[in-house]
C-alpha positions in Angstrom: 0.0 0.0 0.0 2.9 2.4 0.8 4.1 1.9 -2.8 0.7 3.1 -4.1 0.7 6.1 -1.8 4.0 7.2 -3.3 2.6 7.1 -6.8 1.4 10.5 -7.9 -1.1 9.1 -10.4 -2.6 6.8 -7.8 -3.1 9.8 -5.5 -4.5 11.9 -8.3 -7.1 9.2 -9.1 -8.1 8.5 -5.5 -8.5 12.2 -4.6 -10.5 12.9 -7.8 -12.8 10.0 -7.2 -13.3 10.9 -3.6 -14.0 14.6 -4.1 -15.9 13.9 -7.3 -18.2 11.6 -5.3 -19.0 14.3 -2.7 -22.0 15.5 -4.7 -23.7 12.2 -5.0 -23.1 11.6 -1.3 -24.8 14.9 -0.5 -27.7 13.9 -2.7 -28.0 10.5 -0.8 -28.0 12.3 2.5 -30.7 14.9 1.7 -33.7 12.6 1.9 -33.1 12.3 5.7 -31.1 15.4 6.7 -31.7 19.0 5.7 -28.9 21.1 4.2 -28.2 22.9 7.4 -27.7 19.6 9.3 -25.5 18.3 6.5 -23.3 21.4 6.4 -23.1 21.8 10.2 -22.3 18.1 10.6 -19.4 18.2 8.1 -17.9 21.4 9.4 -18.3 20.5 13.0 -17.1 16.9 12.9 -14.1 17.9 10.7 -13.2 20.6 13.2 -13.3 18.1 16.0 -11.1 15.6 14.1 -8.6 18.3 13.0 -8.5 20.4 16.2 -5.6 18.5 17.6 -3.5 20.0 14.8 -5.6 23.2 14.5 -5.3 24.5 18.0 -1.5 24.3 18.2 -1.3 25.9 14.7 -3.6 28.8 15.8 -1.5 29.4 18.9 1.5 30.1 16.7 -0.3 32.7 14.6 -0.8 36.4 15.2 -4.3 37.9 15.7 -4.1 39.4 12.2 -3.3 35.9 10.8 -6.2 34.4 12.7 -8.5 37.1 11.3 -7.6 36.2 7.7 -7.9 32.5 8.6 -11.4 33.0 9.9 -12.4 35.2 6.9 -11.0 32.7 4.4 -12.8 29.9 6.2 -16.1 31.8 6.2 -16.0 32.1 2.4 -14.3 28.9 1.4 -15.5 26.4 4.0 -18.3 27.5 6.4 -20.7 29.1 3.8 -20.2 26.6 1.0 -20.9 23.5 3.1 -24.4 24.9 3.4 -24.7 26.4 -0.1 -24.1 23.1 -2.0 -26.7 21.0 -0.1 -29.2 23.8 -0.4 -28.6 24.0 -4.2 -28.7 20.3 -4.6 -32.3 20.3 -3.5 -33.1 21.7 -6.9 -30.3 20.5 -9.3 -28.7 17.2 -10.0 -25.4 16.1 -8.4 -23.8 15.9 -11.8 -24.6 19.5 -12.6 -23.4 20.6 -9.2 -20.0 18.9 -9.9 -19.7 20.6 -13.3 -20.5 24.1 -11.9 -18.0 23.5 -9.0 -15.3 23.5 -11.7 -15.8 27.3 -12.1 -13.6 27.9 -9.1 -10.3 28.4 -11.0 -12.1 30.8 -13.5 -13.4 33.0 -10.7 -10.0 32.9 -9.1 -8.4 34.2 -12.3 -11.0 37.0 -12.8 -11.3 38.2 -9.2 -7.6 38.0 -8.8 -7.1 40.4 -11.7 -9.9 42.8 -10.6 -9.3 42.8 -6.8 -5.5 42.3 -6.5 -4.2 43.3 -9.9 -2.7 39.8 -10.6 -1.4 39.6 -14.2 -2.3 36.7 -16.3 -1.7 35.6 -19.9 -4.2 36.4 -22.7 -4.8 32.7 -23.2 -6.0 32.5 -19.6 -8.5 35.4 -20.1 -9.7 33.7 -23.2 -10.1 30.5 -21.1 -12.2 32.5 -18.6 -14.5 33.8 -21.3 -15.0 30.3 -22.6 -15.8 29.1 -19.0 -18.4 31.8 -18.5 -20.0 30.9 -21.8 -20.2 27.3 -20.5 -21.7 28.6 -17.3 -24.3 30.6 -19.2 -25.2 27.5 -21.2 -25.7 25.5 -17.9 -27.7 28.2 -16.2 -30.0 28.6 -19.3 -30.4 24.9 -19.9 -31.1 24.1 -16.2 -34.0 26.6 -16.3 -35.5 25.1 -19.4 -39.0 23.8 -18.6 -38.3 23.6 -14.9 -39.3 27.0 -13.5 -37.5 29.9 -11.8 -36.6 28.0 -8.6 -34.3 25.8 -10.6 -32.5 28.8 -12.0 -32.1 30.1 -8.4 -30.3 26.9 -7.3 -28.0 27.0 -10.3 -27.0 30.6 -9.6 -26.5 29.6 -5.9 -24.0 27.0 -7.0 -22.2 29.6 -9.1 -22.0 31.9 -6.1 -20.5 29.0 -4.1 -17.7 28.5 -6.7 -17.0 32.3 -6.5 -16.7 32.1 -2.7 -14.1 29.3 -3.1 -12.1 31.8 -5.3 -12.4 34.6 -2.8 -11.0 32.3 -0.1 -8.2 31.1 -2.3 -7.2 34.7 -3.1 -7.2 35.7 0.6 -4.9 32.8 1.4 -2.6 33.6 -1.5 -2.3 37.3 -0.6 -2.6 37.3 3.2 -1.5 33.9 4.4 1.2 32.7 2.0 3.7 32.7 4.9 1.8 30.0 6.7 1.9 26.2 5.9 -1.2 25.0 4.0 -1.8 22.3 6.6 -1.9 24.9 9.4 -4.3 27.0 7.3 -6.7 24.2 6.7 -6.8 22.8 10.2 -6.9 26.3 11.6 -10.0 27.1 9.5 -11.8 24.0 10.6 -10.9 24.7 14.2 -12.1 28.3 14.1 -15.5 27.4 12.6 -16.0 24.2 14.6 -17.9 25.8 17.5 -20.4 27.8 15.3 -21.0 24.6 13.2 -21.7 22.5 16.3 -24.1 25.1 17.7 -26.0 25.1 14.4 -26.0 21.3 14.4 -27.4 21.2 18.0 -30.2 23.7 17.2 -31.1 22.0 13.9 -32.8 19.0 15.5 -30.1 16.6 14.4 -29.9 14.9 17.8 -33.6 15.3 18.8 -35.9 15.2 15.8 -34.5 12.3 13.7 -35.3 8.7 14.3 -32.0 6.8 14.1 -33.6 3.4 14.4 -34.8 3.5 10.8 -32.6 1.8 8.2 -33.0 4.7 5.8 -31.7 7.1 8.4 -28.7 5.0 9.3 -27.8 4.6 5.6 -28.0 8.4 5.1 -25.9 8.9 8.2 -23.3 6.5 6.8 -23.1 8.6 3.6 -22.7 11.7 5.7 -20.0 10.3 7.9 -18.1 9.0 4.8 -18.5 12.4 3.2 -17.0 14.1 6.3 -14.3 11.8 7.5 -13.0 10.5 4.2 -13.7 13.2 1.6 -13.4 16.3 3.8 -10.7 15.2 6.3 -8.5 12.3 5.3 -8.2 13.0 1.6 -7.2 16.5 2.4 -3.9 15.2 3.7 -3.4 13.1 0.6 -3.9 16.2 -1.5 -1.2 18.0 0.5 1.2 15.1 -0.1 0.4 15.2 -3.9 1.2 19.0 -4.0 4.4 18.5 -2.0 5.5 15.5 -4.1 4.7 17.0 -7.5 3.5 20.6 -8.1 0.4 22.7 -7.6 -0.1 22.7 -11.4 -0.1 18.9 -11.5 -2.5 18.8 -8.5 -4.8 21.3 -10.1 -5.6 18.5 -12.7 -8.1 17.4 -10.0 -10.3 20.4 -11.0 -10.7 18.7 -14.4 -11.4 15.3 -13.1 -13.9 16.1 -10.3 -16.7 17.0 -12.8 -16.1 13.9 -14.8 -16.5 11.7 -11.7 -19.7 13.6 -10.6 -21.2 13.1 -14.0 -20.5 9.4 -14.0 -22.1 9.0 -10.6 -25.1 11.1 -11.8 -25.6 8.9 -14.9 -25.3 5.7 -12.8 -28.0 7.2 -10.5 -30.3 7.8 -13.5 -30.0 11.6 -13.4 -31.1 13.6 -16.4 -28.0 14.6 -18.4 -28.8 16.6 -21.5 -26.6 17.6 -24.5 -26.6 21.1 -23.1 -25.1 19.9 -19.8 -22.4 18.1 -21.9 -21.7 21.3 -24.0 -21.5 23.5 -20.9 -19.3 21.1 -19.1 -16.9 20.7 -22.0 -16.5 24.5 -22.3 -15.8 24.8 -18.5 -13.3 22.0 -18.6 -11.5 23.5 -21.6 -11.5 26.8 -19.7 -9.9 25.3 -16.6 -7.3 23.6 -18.8 -6.3 26.9 -20.4 -6.3 28.7 -17.1 -4.2 26.2 -15.2 -1.1 26.9 -17.4 0.0 29.4 -14.8 1.5 27.9 -11.7 -0.6 28.5 -8.6 1.1 29.0 -5.3 0.9 25.9 -3.1 -0.9 27.6 -0.2 -3.7 28.7 -2.5 -4.5 25.2 -3.9 -4.4 23.1 -0.8 -6.3 25.0 1.8 -9.8 25.2 0.5 -12.0 22.2 1.1 -13.4 20.7 -2.1 -16.8 19.2 -1.7 
């Protein structure tokens, strides 16, 4: 097994499959748990698991660093763990996985506008292609389904933009801190609010855990939290450390593919317009990823 862990392609595949499966796991949890319970459970339990690293890391930081840690975590972790389950009440898991790939596009555009980061013309061309793909998805998702479906699609797009804002905060304000300290610090900071939300959500009082359906959904949720959110994060850090941030960013191309495969296997609707929009977004990410991304900005935001 150790030999496999040292293989960069093995790590790439395992991480892509795990993170790409997050959307179907959210879908399978929704029949029993509401979006706020799913989000609070993920953020709260991850914080508990990682706090043994997060607390010592936070103690070494200045108050200014902790402020930026908390702000980055608000945008890139705390809000999005609620946004995606809310949105997946109205859209398929495969579409959620495709729209999630907009993250690098928003990072490029917001980085240029907010921080004056220079990029190559081919990357701006890639961003334009990506937004065309997003427009195709938003338009097609609303076709014949009503305005509420459009709302959920736009909500997913906002979630991807929040990932980008968090990544830019890390790149510009926290580049001097190790990525593992950033991630574990983020989960530790937002652990208490998440557990409070979970407690008031009725997770412990209003759900009948003697039902097989409930236990199955809880199993999906625990796997989503412990494996996808927590354990695989460390494999991602190893991949970045052993290779490069650019190689690791290939995961952004593979996650939508995995999510679509799961969606098809689960008999979700997948139209030609979804395929066209997804292809445009993947082409966009491929063009954008040509520029090397600092390690701290790639490994510190939790991917769903």
